[in-house]
C-alpha positions in Angstrom: 18.4 36.0 35.4 22.4 36.1 35.2 24.1 35.8 31.5 25.9 33.0 33.8 22.5 31.2 34.8 20.7 28.0 33.3 17.0 28.4 32.8 15.4 25.2 32.8 12.0 23.9 33.1 11.4 20.9 34.7 7.3 19.1 34.5 6.1 15.9 34.1 8.9 14.1 34.5 11.2 15.9 31.8 12.8 19.4 31.6 13.0 21.7 28.8 15.7 23.9 28.2 17.2 26.2 25.8 21.2 25.1 23.8 22.8 27.2 21.8 25.1 24.9 19.1 28.1 26.3 18.1 28.5 23.7 14.9 32.4 22.2 13.4 33.6 22.8 16.6 37.3 20.8 17.9 35.7 18.6 19.6 32.3 17.6 20.7 31.2 19.0 24.6 29.9 21.4 26.7 31.4 24.7 26.4 28.9 26.2 29.5 26.0 29.3 29.5 25.4 31.7 26.8 21.8 33.9 27.7 20.9 31.8 29.6 21.3 28.5 27.6 23.8 25.8 27.8 26.2 26.8 24.8 27.7 23.2 23.1 30.3 22.8 20.7 29.8 20.4 17.6 32.6 18.9 16.0 29.6 18.0 13.2 28.0 20.2 10.4 25.0 21.9 10.1 23.7 20.0 7.0 21.6 17.7 6.7 20.2 17.5 10.3 24.2 15.9 11.3 25.0 18.6 14.1 21.3 17.9 15.4 21.7 14.0 15.4 25.0 15.2 17.2 23.5 17.1 19.4 20.1 14.2 20.6 23.7 12.1 21.2 25.7 14.5 23.6 22.8 15.7 25.6 21.3 12.1 26.2 25.0 10.5 26.6 25.3 13.6 29.4 22.6 13.4 30.9 22.1 9.3 30.9 19.0 9.1 29.2 18.4 7.2 25.7 18.3 9.5 22.4 14.7 8.7 22.2 14.2 10.5 24.9 15.6 13.7 23.2 13.3 16.2 21.6 14.2 19.4 19.9 11.2 21.3 20.4 12.6 24.6 18.8 15.2 26.0 16.1 15.5 22.0 13.6 17.7 24.9 11.3 18.8 27.1 14.0 21.6 27.6 15.9 18.5 28.2 18.5 17.2 25.2 20.2 15.3 24.4 22.6 15.1 21.1 24.1 13.1 18.6 26.2 14.6 15.9 27.7 12.3 12.6 29.7 13.6 10.7 32.3 16.0 13.5 33.9 15.9 16.5 36.8 16.7 20.3 36.0 19.6 19.8 39.0 21.2 16.9 36.6 21.1 19.6 33.3 22.2 22.1 35.6 25.0 19.9 36.5 26.7 19.5 33.1 26.7 23.5 33.0 31.2 23.4 33.9 32.2 25.0 37.0 34.5 28.1 35.9 38.3 28.3 37.5 
């Protein structure tokens, strides 16, 4: 596995993958891959669940699923998180990674 390879597991109609959150960014966006995790920049601060809510919203919109389909499995209070997303595929998650110029 390379540093630029996103690790996504698919099972029973859902996918799980790691994310690395960068709070207080200039804008909400998917940055790329860092150590096998999807790196996501969020404008929200990491207080009172604001960054987690922004993360769920961004991932749900990017994958075309409802917010209820996105679950934070691990890392509620950490920059490193594990997400489970129902109703999508591993290929759809990999397609979120911006292409390098």
